[in-house]
Structures are given as C-alpha cells and as structure tokens.
N, C-alpha and C positions, 0 to 999 in steps of 0.2 A: 182761555186770558180773556180778558174785562180791556170790553171797550172804551178806547179812550188812554190804553196805556200803553206805553211801545214795547209790544209782545220778542220775547230773546228767540222767535222764529227770524230776525232779522240778519241777527248777529253772523258776518262773514256769507250774507247774501250775492256773489257775486251778478255783475248787470249787467253786459255788456251788447249792445247795442246794433240792431239790423231788425230786417222786419219777414221777408217772403223767405217761402222754401221749398224746393223741389219734389219733393217726394214724401207720400205716407212712406208709415209702417211702424215696424216695432225693432229696437238696436239702440245696442250698449257703448256708453264711449267712456271713454279713460282722460282722463282732464287736467294735465301739468298747469303750475302754476309761480311760475318763481319773482318775484316782488326782491330786486337785489338779491341778499343773501340768504333769504325766506322762500321755500318752496315746502307746496303742497298742493293732494293729490286729492280728484273726487271720482268716484265710480256714479254712471247716471242710466239710468235705465228707463229709456221714453215709448211713450206710443202716443201715434200721433196721428190725427185720419182728418180729410179737411180741411178746419180751421183752428182745429181741437188738437192741444197735445199737453200730452202731461208728464215729468218728470220726477223719476225715486232718484234722490243726489243723499252717497253713502259719501261721506266724507266725514273729520271730526263733531259737526255738527251735522246731525242729521233730516231732512227734513223732503218736501213735494212742494213743488212744485208746479200750475195749471194754468193754460195759456183757454180762454173758452172767446174769439173774434181778437176784439182791442180788448179786453180783461184777463187781468192775470190775477191768480191765486195762490199762494202759497199756506204753509202751515207742515207741524212739527209730529202731530196724530192725527187722526180722525175727522177735521177740520179746518177745511181751507179756506183761510177769510182775504178780503181783498186788500191788493196788494200793487206797488211801486213797476214802474212795466220790468219783464221783465224778457232779455233780449237775450240770446248766448251766441259764442263763438261763430256755430254753425249757421247761421241765420243769417249774420255779419254777414260769412265769409259766403254764399248763396248771397244774396243781395249785393256786396259789389260786384263780383262774376256777370250778374246779370246787366250791373249799372254798366259794365266795359261791353256785353255783349258779342262773351264768350260761351264760343257752345263747349262741353262739358268733351273734351277728350283725352283721352287717355297721356298719364305726366306728369309734370309737378308747374304749377304753374310759381313766378317772385312776382308782383311787387312791388316797387318802395312809394311811397306819396310820402308829402313831406311831414303829413303827421303820425303817417306809424308803415311797419313793411310787415306784409302777407304771402306766408308761403300757402299749395294749396296741392295734394295730392292726390290723384283722381287714378280707380284704378276700373274698368268696367260698366262706366259713366256716373259711378257713384265717387261720390268721395269719402277717400277714405282715413287722409290727414289733413288739419290746418295747424300754423302755427302764426302765429303776429305777436307782431313791438310797438308797445306803442310808453314810449318815456321809456319808465325803469322794472317795467307789467311785460317779462313775458309768459303767455299761454300755450297751450301744446295741446293738443283735442285725438288721438285717435278715435276710429268711429269700426264698428265691426256690426253691420245688416244681419239680420236672420229672420229668416223665414216662419210666420207665426199667424196665424188664423185668431185675432180679440172685437170686440165692437166697443166700440171706444167708448162707449154710454154707459155701456155694462163695468166701463172701467173706471169711470168718475162715478161713478149710483155709487161707488162704496164708502165719498167722503160728502161730510154735511158742508154747503158750497154756501158759504157771506159775503154777502155782497157788502154788507158795507166794514169800510177799512176803519184800524186802530189811526189815521193819523189822517187829515183833510183830500181830498182827491185832487186838490186846486195843486198842491204839493209834488202830484205823481209828473206833471209838468217839465218840472226844470228836466228831467232824467233820457229828455230828448235829446236833451246840453250838452248826453258825454258821450264819447267814445269807451270811455272804460272807466266802473266804478264798484267802489264795495261798501257796503254799506253795518254800519258794528253800532251794538247796543252798548254805551261805555257804562250807564249805569242807567237807573228807573227813570222814565221819558226825555230821552235825550239817546236821541241816532248821530256819529255823525258817517259823513259820505265823504270819502277817500274817492280821487282819481283823477280821470283827465279829460280833457272838453276838448271838441272839434279839431281842434285846430293843436291836438296835444300838448295845449299845458298843465300843468296841475292844476288842481279844485281840491277845495276842501269845505269843506261846510258845515253846519250842527243844526239839527230838526231838534228844537227844547218846548219846555212850558214858561220859563224865565227870561227872555229875551234877547232879543233880537233885529235886525233892519226891519227886517217885514214877519207883521203878524195874519198871521190865518186864522178864524176863531178862539181857542186857546192854545196854537203853539204858535212859534216864529223861527226862521231859518234868520240866521245867523250865514253871515260870510267870512268864514276866517279867511282863508286866500282863495285868490281870482285876479282873471286879467281885469279891465276899466271893458272890457267888449264882454267877458261871459256876465261879468255885474249888470250888466247892462240886461243880458240874454237874458238872466234872471230876473229881474227885477220887468221886465215885459213880457216873460213865460209867464210869472203868477197873476198880471192882469188879464192872463188872455190872449196875449196879444203874436 
C-alpha cells in the first residue's frame, strides 16, 4: 500500500464505538449485521491480553485489525497500518454495563435508550450474545470462549506494524462522534463514512483530495449529511477541542 493513497483495507470496515473490556483470552465471534434488507455475516477470531487485542476477520473482505493501547492498525496481509479507532460491539456493551454499574450475573439484560437499544445475554458470568439496534442497523454478536495458551506478543510479531497512516491522523478524532459507522472506499483517494451520531441521527461524510468544508494536509472532509450539532462537533473535533 502506498502511503498517501487510501487502501482497500478500509472497505466495509465496521466501527462500533466503546472502550473497556472485562477479560483477556481467546474467543471466536459470529457477527450478523442487517441494514434495512441487507444482511452481512462475519467470523472473528480474537486474541486479547492486557491492552493488546488482535482480531482476524473473515467475511466478504478478509482483514486483520489490532489495538495496542490507544492506537489501532488494520491490513489485509502481513502489514498493519495505523488507522481510525476500531471499537467493537463487545467493547461497547461492556463499557455500557460498567457505566450502569451492573454486576454480570446469568440472565438477559435489555436496555432502551433514546438513541439505541441493547440486549445482552450472560452465562457463567460471561457475555454470550449481544444485540444492538441503532437507526436502521441491527448488529448481533455470538461469542464463544475457549481455553488456549498463547503469547500475544508472539502473535503480533508475525506482522509488520506501520505507525504511518494513509490519511491525516487529525481525522481520527471525528470517529468519537459516532455510535456506529461503516467506512467504504468508493474510488481511489475517496472514503465515504456512513453512520449514526451519538444521538442516533444519520451522518454521512466524505474524505477526498479535491473539495470539502475542512482541509487537513492533502485531504478534505466533506459533510454530506449531519445535524447542525454534529456538524459543529466535527468542526470542534478537527480543531482539537
């Protein structure tokens, strides 16, 4: 991949926002996501220790993503490039339960917020299933944990990790404004970001090299659809506020 060009590794990369995790280990996840009449399925193999998490995603587009501390990397080969924050549904659910100060006990938990609904199934104090609906997007994750000895540093040593991002890192800040988003590459050097903001309202942005409301280095950010509040939040985020 050429630094400065937007790589196809971003195609259909799903970004679900959250932060904390409850436990380390090895586990497998099946994720079903429906957007109106379209349904996608992906298989995820996860290794996690401390603040390091690596996820091998098998779907229409196969790729690997890595979290090391507060940095994220993604790639479809043996090289992983710095990328936007990638925070998945499991992280979101665990953070939400912590903010609610809910002790995990066996059973089903259902929550309805103004901007999303969430359902969590727990067995033996472990999360087995998570479903969340934001706007027209319903995501369901089934989690199977296995006992497996591994050294996370040995797992990630198989990859070359590149700290340089194809797009300016200042653009990473806008992803904290989303509840859910998908990033798609439409053509060379054009990324389209479609999702829902933190209030559950639709957002559509474009990152390109030709025009937009905001310019960062050689790239522009164009706001195609957003509420006035979210547009202001984007402006503040890009300014570092």
